[in-house]
N, C-alpha and C positions, 0 to 999 in steps of 0.2 A: 262234478256232482254237487248238488245243493241239498243240504240236510236240515232237518228239524232236530233240535236237542232239548231234552227235558232234564232238569237237574243240574243246570250250569252253575248254580250257586253253591253246590255241594262239592265234596272232596273228589269224587270220581267224575262227575260232570264237568267240574272245573278243569281237570286234567285233560278230559276229552276236548273241551273247547280250546284249550291252549294248543293241543296237538293238531286240531282241525284247522286252526288259523295258520299254522306252519305247513300244513299238508298241501302239496302242490296240486293234488287231484280234487281237493275240496274247494269249490269256487266260493261258497257262502254258507254261513251258518245262521239259522233263524232260531233264536232261543225263546222258547215259550216259558215264561216265568210268572210267579205271583208277586215277586218283589224285584226291584231294579237290580241289574247286574252291577258288579264292581266296575267303576269307570276305567280300570286299567285295560278292559277289553275293547275300549274304544279309542286307545291311543294310536300312535303311529305304527306300533308293532302289529296291530291288529289288521292292518292293510285294508281297512274298510270292509272286512269280510264278515262282520257280525251285525245282525239286526235283532233288536229285543222286541218281543211282542208280550205285552203284559196281559194275562188272562186270569181274572179273579176266581173263575170256576172251572176246575179241571174235569168236571163232569159234562161240560157243554162246550161245543166249539161252534160259535156263530159263523154264518156264511161270510161275514166280513174277514174272518181269519182264514178260513179254508179257501175262499176265492182268491185272496191275496197270495197264498202259498201256491195255488195252481198257476196264477199269472206269473209268479216268480220262477216257476219251473222246478219246484222242490220234488225230489224223487226218492228220498229215504228219511228215516228217522231213527234216532238212538234214544232210548228211554233209560236214564240213569237216575231218576228221582227216587229217593228212598230215605229212610231214617232208622235209628236204632229202635229195636223192640222195647217197649216199656213193660216193666213188671206189673204195672197197674191194670188190673182186668177191666176197670171202668173205661179205659182208653181203647178197648178192643175194637169197637165199632169204628172209631176214627182211623185206627191203624189198618183195618181191612179196607176202608175206603181209599186210603192213600196207596196201599200196596196192591190192591186188586181192582177196585172200581176206576181209579184214575187211569192206569195204563190201558185198561180195557175200553174205556170210553174214548180214549185217544185213538186206539186201533180201529174202533168201529167207525169213528168220524173220518179218518184217513182212508180207510178201505172204501168207503162210499163216496167221499167227496174229492179225494186226491188221486187214488190209484186208478179209478175209472177214467180219468183224464190223461193217463200216460199211454194211451194207445199209440203204437208206432205210426199209425196213420195220422193221428191228431198232432203228436209231438215227436217227429222222427229222430230228433237229436237227444232225447231224454232216455234215461235208463228205464228198463222194464223188466220185471214188475216193480212196484213200489215196495221197498224193503223196510221192515220194521224190526229193529234189533232191541231186544229187551234184556236189560241187565238183571238177571235172576240171582240165584245163589246155589252153591254146591249142596247137594242133598235135597234140593226142592222136590216135593212129593205131591203129585197131581191127584192121587187117590186120597180123598178127604176122610175115608173111613179107616185107613190103615193106622195101626198103632205104631207111634214112633216114641223112642225113649229120650231122644235128645233134640232140643230146639223144635219141638213139634209144631208149635204155632207159627213160627217163622218159616219153616220149611213148607207147611201146608198152604200158607198165604201165597208164598212165591209159586208153588205148584199150581194153585187155583188160578193165579194170574196167567201162567203159562198156558194152561189148558183153555182158558177162555180166549186168549189171544190167538192160539192156534185154531180155535173153532171159527174165529172171525176170518182167518185166512182161508180155511176150508170152504167157507160160505161166500167168499168174495167172488165178484163177477169174472167170467171167463172172457178173455180177449185173445183171439188167434190161437185158441186151443190151450191156453195157460191162464192160471189164476192171475189176476192183476195185482194181488196183494200177497206178499210173502212175509212170514214171521219167523225169526230165529231167536233163540234164548241162549245167553251166555251164562254159565254157572260157575262164577269165580268162587274160590274159597275165601279165606280171610284176606281182605285187601290191606296191604301194608304200604307204608310211605316209601318214597324214593330213598335209597340209602347209598349215597356216594362216598367212596373212601377218598383219601387224599390225592389219589391219582385218577379219580373218576370211576374206579371199578365198583362193581356191585357185589363184592364178596359176601357181605352179611345178608343181603337180599337173596342171593343164589343159595346160600346154605339153608336159609329159612324155607325157601320155595321147594328145596330138595327134600326136606324132612317133614314139613307140615303142608296140608292142603291150603295153599295161599298163593297170592300173586301180587306183585308190585303194582301200585296204582298206574304208573306210566305204561307198564306192559299191558295192563287191562285195557287202557285207553287205546293203545295201538291195535289191539285185537278187535275192539268194538269198531274202530274206524275201517279196518280191513274188511270186517264182515259186512258192514253197511255198503261198502264199495263193491265187493266181490261175492258176497254170500258165502256159502260153505263149499261150493263146488259140486254139490249133490242136492237136487231139488227135494229129495226125501229126508235129508239130514237137517233137523231143525234145532238140535241141542248140541252146544259145544261145552264140554266139561272143563274143569279148571286146567287139566293137563294140556288140553287143546288150546285153550285161551293163552297159555304161556307162550305159544308160538315156536316157530322153527329156530329162531336165534337162541332161545333158552335151551332147547333140545340139543342144538349143536355144541353149546358151551359145555353142557353137563356130560356129553360123551367123551370129553377130555379127561374127566376125573375118574 
């Protein structure tokens, strides 16, 4: 599978990129960025699997970019672009643009210009449908009129993005009885760093994940890649909550305690 990745210069996106490079079923990663990637992603360890596409405007995707992705055979996307919420109300419009308008614009462009080219007749060896995985947040609220007492702005922005992206999927073109564009939202809790002990164990991380709605960044990256490759296993299931993002390995480990 070949995927597009947004947010590769950030903490979560960087981990996803590193795991995608090592993943045997990910053939290539096309990182759409506004600033150049760290050169470490182009050394021998990257195996030539990374292509950087600089796009100054995340509200528009010119044909030169989408046509190139079609020709390359890209059939999935992971959206991991994000930033911390500023307490400054003057930055609200910019933050809504980054958290809502940007991912929705990408979803719309890919649904119209990429997903429609993945017909089994046109590209029999590619995955179908085109899958768009959006890294949302635990507690995301799609109802913009609901009163929330904690992290209201953050949760509603994530919820608004989810709702709009799902509407893009619902309105996508039908090919052989199925929508050509599929959208899935992951709702991780607090994303924490890798925490290896002296023998490589994850004791501190496991304890934190077991008591607080949270997930280690490497576990979230693994879940994102699994989802873009395989979906949820149920066409009607569009949201994976933090517990589901933790994965089977985490669940198996914690049954021992």
